[in-house]
N, C-alpha and C positions, 0 to 999 in steps of 0.2 A: 317509431316504426313506420307504418304506412299511412298514419292518420293525415299528415300534411299532404302526402302525395295524392290522396283521394278527397281532400277537403272535409275530413271528418272531425267532429269534436271529441268523440269517444269511440271505444271499440264496439262496433255494432253486433258482433257475434260472440260476445263473452259467454262463457258457460254458467256464470252466476245468474240465478233466477231472478232477474231484475224486472219488477212489474212495469217499469218505464217502457219496456219493450213488448209488453203483452199485446197480442193481437187477437181480438175477439172474432174469430173466424172458424168455420168448419166445426170440427169435433169439440174444440174448446168453447165455442159459442154455445153449442147445444148443452154441454156439460154445465156451463155457468148458469144458463137459464134454468136448468133442472135444479141446481143447488139453491138458487134464490127462491124459486117457487116452492121447493120442498121445505126449506127452512121457514118460509112465511106461513106455511100450512102445518107447522109442527110435525114434521114427518117422522121424527124419532131417530132412526138410523138411515143414513144415506151412504152409498158406497160408490166410489169412483176408482176404476181399475184401468191401468195402462201399462204397456211394456216399458222397459227401461228407456229413458230418453224421450218419452212422448210429452213431457211438460207437466207432470203432475204437481211438482213442487211449485212451479210458477203459477199454476192454476190455484193451488192452495193459498198462496200469498195474495193473489189477486182477489180471492174470495174474502180474505181477512180485510183487505182494503175497501171492499165493496159494501160490506155490511154497515148499516146505519147505527145511530146512537142507541137504538132500542136493543141492540144485541150486545151481550157480554161474551167475549170469546176466550177460550182456553186453548192455546196452541201447543201441541205435544209433537216436536219434530223427531224425537228419538224414543219410540215407545217400547224399546227392549228393556222393560222394567218389570219388577215384581209387582204383584197386586198392591202391596204396601207402597211401593215407589210410585205407582200410578196415582194412588189416592193423594199422596203428598204432592206430587207434581200438579195435579188438578187443583188442590187447595191453594198452592202458591200462585198459580195462574189466576185464581179468583181473588187474589189479594189477602189470603189468610196466612198469617204467620203461624207455622206449625213447628212445635218443638220436635226434634228428630227422635226423641225418646217417648213421644206420646203414643199411647196405645191405639190400635187400629179402631177400636170401638169409639174412642173419644174423637179421633179424626173424622170418622164417618158422621158422628153427631154434629161436629162443627161444620162439615160440608153441607149437611142437610139444613142446618140453621141458616147458612149463607145463601143457599139456593132458594129457600122459602122467602128470605128477605128480598132477594132480587125479584122473585115472582110478584111480591107485593108492590114492588116498584114498577111493575109491568115490563120487566126486562126478560128477554129470551136468552138463555144460556146455551152456547154452542161449543162443544168440544170438538176440535179439529185435530185429527191424528194423521201425520204424514208417515210414510213407510210402514203402514199398518200391518203388512205381512210379517214384520219382525216381532210382533207381540207374542209372548208366550201364551199358551192356551189358557192357563189359569188367570192370566191378566185380562184376556178377552172376556172371560166369564165374570171377572170382578167388575169390568166396565159395564157389562150387561146389567149386573145387579145394581149398579149406581143409577141406571136409567129407571129403576123401579121407584125411585123417589118421586113423589107426585103429590099434588094437592087434590081436592075433590074434582077439580075441573081441568087440570092440565099436568103434563109431565114437567119436571123441573129442569131437565136438560135434554138437548138433542146432540147427536154424535154424527160427525162426517168422517168416514174412513177413506183415505187415499192410499192405494197400494198397488204393487205389482200383481200379476196374475196368480202368484202364489197365495195371495190373500183369499182367492176363491177356493183354493185347495184347503186352506186352513179352515174356512167356514163350512166345508163339506164334512168335517169330522162330526160324528154322531153326538159327541158331548157338547157341541156348539150349535145344535139345531135350533135351540130357542132363540139365540141371537139372530141366526139366519132368517127366521120367520119375522123378525122385527125390522128387517131392511125394507123400507117402504119404496125407496127409489134407488136404482143403480144405473151406472153408465160405463161403457167401455170406450176409452179414448182411442181414436184411430189415428194413424199417420196422416200427414198432409198429402192431398192429391196434387197433381201438377199445377192446377190453377191456384190452390191455396198456398203452395210452396212459393210461387212467383210473388204473390201478395206478401207473404211472410218475409221474403228476402228484401223486397222493396220497402216494406214498413220498417224493418230494422235498420236499413241504411238511412232512411229518412230521419228516424229518431236519433240516429247517431250523428246527424248533421249533414248528410250528403244531399245536395240539391242539383246535381248535374243530370246529364242524359242517362239513359238506362246503362247501368254499369255491367250487368251480366248479359251476355248475348243469349238469344233464344236457345241455341244449341248447348250453351253452357248450363242453362237452367234445366234442360231435358236431361243432360248427363248428370247434373246434380241430383235430380229426383231419382234417377236410376241408381246412382251410387249410394245415396242416403236412405233409400226406400221410404222417403218422406218423414223420417224420424227427426224431429227438431234438433235434438242434441247433435246428431251427425251432420245435419245441415249446417249448424253453427261451426262445427269443427272444420268441415270441408270449405266453407266460405272463408273462414279465417285464413286457412292455408293457401287458398287460391288467391286471396288478396296479397299475401306475402309473395307468392310466385310472381304475380303481375308487377308488384313493386320492385322486386329484384330484377325483372326484365325491363323496367322503365316504361311499361305500357299502361294505358288508361282504361282498357276494356278487358273484362274477364271472358276469355274464350274457353271452349270445351277442353282444350289441352291443359289449361290450368287446373280445371276440376279433375282431369285424369291424373295429373301429377299429385294432387292433394289426396285423391282416393287411393292411389298406390302407396301412399305414405300413412294410411289410416287402416288399421287392422280390420275392423268390422266392415268398413266401406270397401276396402280392397277386395275382399272376398265376393261381395255382391257385385262389384264393378267388373272384376276380371274373370268371373266364372264363365260368362257366355262366350267370350272369344276363345278361352281355353277349351271349353266344351265343343265349340264349332271346329276348332283345330283338331281335337281328338276324333271327332266324327269324320272329318275329312281324311285323316290318316287311315282310320279304320276302313273307310270306303275305298281308298286307293289300294290298300292291301287286299281287300276282297276282290277288286277288279283284277289285280295282278294274278291272284290265285285262280280266278275263273279263266283267264286267258291261258294260263299254263295248263290247266286241266283240259281245256278244249283244243289244245295243241296249237293255238295261235302263236304262242311263244315257244321257242325251242328250249 
């Protein structure tokens, strides 16, 4: 496609959460620091919330790659599980072979034995759950009960919850108030501001193999921020489409017009991009009609 045209090795704006492209800046930088400090201090529960497309899964995978040998991780990417399914998934992530017909009491005992064994090896066990807002309420409670497992001096596992804002609504339920009280650290991921967006685009291009002059004009970056609202997933979609537009036109610089065309072809971005001109046009029409009416009433117009 456009890789050769722009001198790229790989697609810089793929939607796959590839940690090769992770940029430790802004909200993601603060969230990563909080995660690492919290886990080092045995925080218990940590919660990271962000809107759709703000990079939670990428941050989650970056965390997995950043934890040292002292940590043993259990990654649950799809937590829409029954309590029994959650226990089995956790056991398998910790290297325990569980017979599917094993009773839940036996599975819990096996889990407890494995966690104690890891604690004696001075290992810290971290359960990382992506899309945590999808957990059924009884599964959330089962997860809380698992964190009751402890020795005389320490908890046997910590939990990191990554989720959309619906996770906060879930945890507001009275039946889950005990878990909510155990959340030691929480963080809300924010969209990229204009400065961070410019660094984000430049970083992804560089990691994709681009080493030329600035590819996106200043006006294009401003329009990109406006159209994407700083949401990384939308940034990726719009940049990919803008590169396609430029390639089709045979040009080497991405101008604002290419971002405009990309935005008009993207549902979520199109609304954010096109609202203001339409709004201004509507206001202008309304103002003209009011002026016309005033002139007719005052007799200026016959």
